[in-house]
C-alpha positions as a Markdown table, in Angstrom:
| # | Residue | x | y | z |
|---|---|---|---|---|
| 1 | Unk | -29.2 | 72.2 | 128.8 |
| 2 | Unk | -29.2 | 70.4 | 132.2 |
| 3 | Unk | -31.8 | 73.0 | 133.6 |
| 4 | Unk | -34.1 | 72.6 | 130.6 |
| 5 | Unk | -34.2 | 68.7 | 131.2 |
| 6 | Unk | -34.8 | 69.3 | 134.9 |
| 7 | Unk | -37.6 | 71.7 | 134.0 |
| 8 | Unk | -39.1 | 69.2 | 131.5 |
| 9 | Unk | -39.0 | 66.4 | 134.0 |
| 10 | Unk | -40.6 | 68.6 | 136.6 |
| 11 | Unk | -43.4 | 69.6 | 134.0 |
| 12 | Unk | -44.5 | 66.5 | 132.3 |
| 13 | Unk | -47.3 | 68.2 | 130.5 |
| 14 | Unk | -44.9 | 70.8 | 129.1 |
| 15 | Unk | -42.6 | 67.9 | 128.1 |
| 16 | Unk | -45.5 | 66.3 | 126.3 |
| 17 | Unk | -46.2 | 69.5 | 124.4 |
| 18 | Unk | -42.7 | 70.0 | 123.4 |
| 19 | Unk | -42.4 | 66.4 | 122.1 |
| 20 | Unk | -45.6 | 66.8 | 120.2 |
| 21 | Unk | -44.4 | 69.9 | 118.7 |
| 22 | Unk | -41.1 | 68.2 | 117.5 |
| 23 | Unk | -42.8 | 65.4 | 116.2 |
| 24 | Unk | -45.3 | 67.5 | 114.2 |
| 25 | Unk | -42.4 | 69.7 | 112.8 |
| 26 | Unk | -40.5 | 66.6 | 111.8 |
| 27 | Unk | -43.6 | 65.1 | 110.1 |
| 28 | Unk | -44.2 | 68.5 | 108.4 |
| 29 | Unk | -40.6 | 68.6 | 107.2 |
| 30 | Unk | -40.7 | 65.0 | 106.0 |
| 31 | Unk | -44.0 | 65.7 | 104.1 |
| 32 | Unk | -42.7 | 68.8 | 102.5 |
| 33 | Unk | -39.4 | 67.0 | 101.5 |
| 34 | Unk | -41.5 | 64.1 | 99.9 |
| 35 | Unk | -43.8 | 66.6 | 98.2 |
| 36 | Unk | -40.9 | 68.7 | 96.6 |
| 37 | Unk | -39.2 | 65.4 | 95.5 |
| 38 | Unk | -42.3 | 64.2 | 93.7 |
| 39 | Unk | -42.9 | 67.6 | 92.3 |
| 40 | Unk | -39.4 | 67.8 | 90.8 |
| 41 | Unk | -39.7 | 64.3 | 89.5 |
| 42 | Unk | -43.1 | 65.2 | 87.8 |
| 43 | Unk | -41.7 | 68.5 | 86.5 |
| 44 | Unk | -38.7 | 66.7 | 85.1 |
| 45 | Unk | -40.8 | 63.9 | 83.4 |
| 46 | Unk | -43.0 | 66.7 | 81.8 |
| 47 | Unk | -39.9 | 68.5 | 80.6 |
| 48 | Unk | -38.4 | 65.4 | 79.0 |
| 49 | Unk | -41.5 | 63.9 | 77.6 |
| 50 | Unk | -41.7 | 66.1 | 74.5 |
| 51 | Unk | -38.0 | 65.7 | 73.9 |
| 52 | Unk | -38.3 | 61.8 | 74.0 |
| 53 | Unk | -41.3 | 62.0 | 71.6 |
| 54 | Unk | -39.3 | 64.4 | 69.3 |
| 55 | Unk | -36.4 | 61.9 | 69.3 |
| 56 | Unk | -38.7 | 59.0 | 68.5 |
| 57 | Unk | -40.2 | 61.0 | 65.5 |
| 58 | Unk | -36.6 | 61.7 | 64.3 |
| 59 | Unk | -35.8 | 58.0 | 64.3 |
| 60 | Unk | -39.1 | 57.4 | 62.5 |
| 61 | Unk | -38.2 | 59.9 | 59.9 |
| 62 | Unk | -34.8 | 58.2 | 59.5 |
| 63 | Unk | -36.6 | 54.8 | 58.9 |
| 64 | Unk | -38.8 | 56.4 | 56.2 |
| 65 | Unk | -35.8 | 58.0 | 54.5 |
| 66 | Unk | -33.9 | 54.7 | 54.5 |
| 67 | Unk | -36.9 | 53.0 | 52.8 |
| 68 | Unk | -37.3 | 55.7 | 50.3 |
| 69 | Unk | -33.7 | 56.1 | 49.3 |
| 70 | Unk | -33.1 | 52.4 | 49.3 |
| 71 | Unk | -35.6 | 52.1 | 46.6 |
| 72 | Unk | -34.1 | 54.9 | 44.5 |
| 73 | Unk | -30.5 | 53.6 | 44.8 |
| 74 | Unk | -31.5 | 50.0 | 44.3 |
| 75 | Unk | -33.2 | 50.9 | 41.1 |
| 76 | Unk | -30.2 | 53.0 | 40.1 |
| 77 | Unk | -27.7 | 50.3 | 40.6 |
| 78 | Unk | -29.9 | 47.8 | 38.6 |
| 79 | Unk | -29.4 | 50.1 | 35.7 |
| 80 | Unk | -32.5 | 52.5 | 35.9 |
| 81 | Unk | -30.8 | 55.7 | 35.0 |
| 82 | Unk | -34.2 | 57.6 | 35.1 |
| 83 | Unk | -33.9 | 57.7 | 38.9 |
| 84 | Unk | -30.5 | 59.4 | 38.7 |
| 85 | Unk | -32.4 | 62.7 | 38.4 |
| 86 | Unk | -34.5 | 62.1 | 41.5 |
| 87 | Unk | -31.2 | 61.3 | 43.4 |
| 88 | Unk | -29.5 | 64.4 | 42.1 |
| 89 | Unk | -32.4 | 66.6 | 43.2 |
| 90 | Unk | -32.0 | 65.5 | 47.0 |
| 91 | Unk | -30.0 | 68.0 | 48.9 |
| 92 | Unk | -26.8 | 66.4 | 50.4 |
| 93 | Unk | -28.0 | 67.4 | 53.8 |
| 94 | Unk | -31.0 | 65.2 | 53.3 |
| 95 | Unk | -29.3 | 62.6 | 51.3 |
| 96 | Unk | -26.8 | 61.7 | 54.0 |
| 97 | Unk | -29.2 | 62.8 | 57.0 |
| 98 | Unk | -26.7 | 65.4 | 58.5 |
| 99 | Unk | -29.4 | 67.6 | 59.8 |
| 100 | Unk | -31.6 | 65.0 | 61.5 |
| 101 | Unk | -28.4 | 63.2 | 62.7 |
| 102 | Unk | -27.3 | 66.3 | 64.6 |
| 103 | Unk | -30.6 | 66.8 | 66.2 |
| 104 | Unk | -30.7 | 63.0 | 67.3 |
| 105 | Unk | -27.2 | 63.3 | 68.7 |
| 106 | Unk | -28.2 | 66.5 | 70.6 |
| 107 | Unk | -31.2 | 64.9 | 72.2 |
| 108 | Unk | -29.2 | 61.7 | 73.2 |
| 109 | Unk | -26.2 | 63.7 | 74.6 |
| 110 | Unk | -28.1 | 66.3 | 76.5 |
| 111 | Unk | -31.0 | 64.3 | 77.8 |
| 112 | Unk | -30.9 | 60.6 | 77.1 |
| 113 | Unk | -27.3 | 59.5 | 77.3 |
| 114 | Unk | -28.3 | 55.8 | 78.2 |
| 115 | Unk | -29.2 | 55.5 | 74.5 |
| 116 | Unk | -25.5 | 56.4 | 73.4 |
| 117 | Unk | -24.5 | 52.8 | 73.0 |
| 118 | Unk | -27.3 | 51.8 | 70.6 |
| 119 | Unk | -27.0 | 55.0 | 68.8 |
| 120 | Unk | -23.4 | 54.7 | 68.1 |
| 121 | Unk | -24.1 | 51.4 | 66.4 |
| 122 | Unk | -27.0 | 52.9 | 64.4 |
| 123 | Unk | -24.7 | 55.8 | 63.4 |
| 124 | Unk | -21.9 | 53.5 | 62.3 |
| 125 | Unk | -24.4 | 51.6 | 60.1 |
| 126 | Unk | -25.5 | 54.9 | 58.6 |
| 127 | Unk | -22.1 | 56.0 | 57.8 |
| 128 | Unk | -21.3 | 52.7 | 56.0 |
| 129 | Unk | -24.5 | 53.3 | 54.0 |
| 130 | Unk | -23.7 | 56.8 | 53.2 |
| 131 | Unk | -20.3 | 55.7 | 51.7 |
| 132 | Unk | -22.1 | 53.4 | 49.5 |
| 133 | Unk | -24.4 | 56.1 | 48.4 |
| 134 | Unk | -21.5 | 58.5 | 47.7 |
| 135 | Unk | -19.8 | 55.9 | 45.5 |
| 136 | Unk | -23.0 | 54.8 | 43.6 |
| 137 | Unk | -22.0 | 57.1 | 40.6 |
| 138 | Unk | -18.3 | 56.4 | 40.7 |
| 139 | Unk | -16.4 | 54.3 | 38.4 |
| 140 | Unk | -16.5 | 51.5 | 41.1 |
| 141 | Unk | -20.1 | 51.5 | 42.3 |
| 142 | Unk | -21.3 | 49.4 | 45.1 |
| 143 | Unk | -23.0 | 46.0 | 44.4 |
| 144 | Unk | -26.8 | 45.7 | 44.8 |
| 145 | Unk | -26.1 | 43.1 | 47.5 |
| 146 | Unk | -23.9 | 45.5 | 49.4 |
| 147 | Unk | -26.5 | 48.2 | 49.3 |
| 148 | Unk | -29.1 | 45.6 | 50.5 |
| 149 | Unk | -26.9 | 44.6 | 53.5 |
| 150 | Unk | -26.0 | 48.1 | 54.5 |
| 151 | Unk | -29.6 | 49.3 | 54.2 |
| 152 | Unk | -30.7 | 46.3 | 56.1 |
| 153 | Unk | -28.3 | 47.2 | 58.9 |
| 154 | Unk | -29.6 | 50.7 | 59.2 |
| 155 | Unk | -33.1 | 49.4 | 59.5 |
| 156 | Unk | -32.1 | 46.7 | 62.0 |
| 157 | Unk | -30.5 | 49.3 | 64.4 |
| 158 | Unk | -33.4 | 51.8 | 63.8 |
| 159 | Unk | -35.7 | 49.0 | 65.2 |
| 160 | Unk | -33.5 | 48.4 | 68.1 |
| 161 | Unk | -33.3 | 51.9 | 69.1 |
| 162 | Unk | -37.0 | 52.3 | 68.8 |
| 163 | Unk | -37.4 | 49.2 | 71.0 |
| 164 | Unk | -34.9 | 50.5 | 73.6 |
| 165 | Unk | -36.9 | 53.8 | 73.7 |
| 166 | Unk | -40.2 | 52.2 | 74.2 |
| 167 | Unk | -39.0 | 49.5 | 76.7 |
| 168 | Unk | -37.2 | 52.2 | 78.7 |
| 169 | Unk | -39.6 | 55.1 | 78.6 |
| 170 | Unk | -40.2 | 55.4 | 82.3 |
| 171 | Unk | -36.5 | 55.0 | 83.0 |
| 172 | Unk | -35.5 | 57.6 | 80.4 |
| 173 | Unk | -38.2 | 60.1 | 81.8 |
| 174 | Unk | -37.3 | 59.4 | 85.4 |
| 175 | Unk | -41.2 | 58.7 | 85.9 |
| 176 | Unk | -42.3 | 57.2 | 89.1 |
| 177 | Unk | -41.1 | 57.5 | 92.7 |
| 178 | Unk | -38.6 | 54.7 | 92.4 |
| 179 | Unk | -35.8 | 54.4 | 89.7 |
| 180 | Unk | -36.7 | 52.0 | 86.9 |
| 181 | Unk | -34.1 | 49.5 | 85.8 |
| 182 | Unk | -32.8 | 50.3 | 82.4 |
| 183 | Unk | -32.8 | 47.5 | 79.9 |
| 184 | Unk | -30.0 | 47.8 | 77.3 |
| 185 | Unk | -30.3 | 45.9 | 74.0 |
| 186 | Unk | -28.7 | 42.5 | 74.4 |
| 187 | Unk | -25.9 | 41.3 | 72.4 |
| 188 | Unk | -28.1 | 38.4 | 70.9 |
| 189 | Unk | -30.5 | 41.1 | 69.7 |
| 190 | Unk | -27.6 | 43.1 | 68.1 |
| 191 | Unk | -26.3 | 39.9 | 66.4 |
| 192 | Unk | -29.6 | 38.7 | 65.2 |
| 193 | Unk | -30.0 | 38.1 | 61.5 |
| 194 | Unk | -30.2 | 41.3 | 59.8 |
| 195 | Unk | -33.5 | 41.6 | 57.8 |
| 196 | Unk | -33.6 | 42.8 | 54.3 |
| 197 | Unk | -34.9 | 46.3 | 53.7 |
| 198 | Unk | -38.4 | 46.9 | 52.5 |
| 199 | Unk | -38.6 | 47.7 | 48.8 |
| 200 | Unk | -38.3 | 46.1 | 45.2 |
| 201 | Unk | -35.8 | 43.3 | 46.2 |
| 202 | Unk | -35.8 | 40.8 | 43.3 |
| 203 | Unk | -33.3 | 38.5 | 41.8 |
| 204 | Unk | -30.2 | 40.1 | 43.1 |
| 205 | Unk | -27.9 | 37.4 | 41.7 |
| 206 | Unk | -29.0 | 38.3 | 38.3 |
| 207 | Unk | -27.5 | 41.7 | 38.4 |
C-alpha cells in the first residue's frame, strides 16, 4: 500500500486518473442504486394499485348491500310480510356478507395492514347488524330503532374506511420517493354522530 501511495505521489497525472475513475464508479453505483430503488417503488405501486382499487370496490359493494338489505328488513319489521320471501331468497353467504368479508380481510391483512384498525370497527358493526338480521324472524325480533342504529353504524364505518383509503392512497401504495405520513381516522370522527341509513325511514315511534 505504501509503495502504491509513493507511486501515485510521484505520478500526479496517474493519481488524477485513478481519482476520476473512483469518483465515476461511485457516481455510477449511486445512480444505479437510486434507479433500482425507484424502479422497485414503481413496480410495487403498480402491483398494489389494482388491489387497492378492488378493496375499494368491495367496500362500495358492502355499502350498496347495506342500503338494499336495510330497506327489506325495515319493511319486514314494520309488518310488511311480503318482503319475507325476498329475504328468504338471499343466500346466507350474501345475506351476511361472508364471501365479500373474507376478501376484504385478505386484502387488508396481506397488503394494507394499516387499515386494520378502522376495518375491525367496521367488522364489529357488521357483526352486530348480522345478529339483528338473524333474529328478525325469531319470537323476539329487534326493534326498528335497533335496526336503524345498527345499519347506520355500518354505513358510518364504511364512509370512514373509504375516507381513510382515499386520504392515504399514496401511503398505502408506497408511491413517491419519500414515505407519506399515514393519517388514521381520528377518535372525533369515530365518535361523530351516527347518520341514519338511507331508506324509507318514517315514523319509527309509531311502530
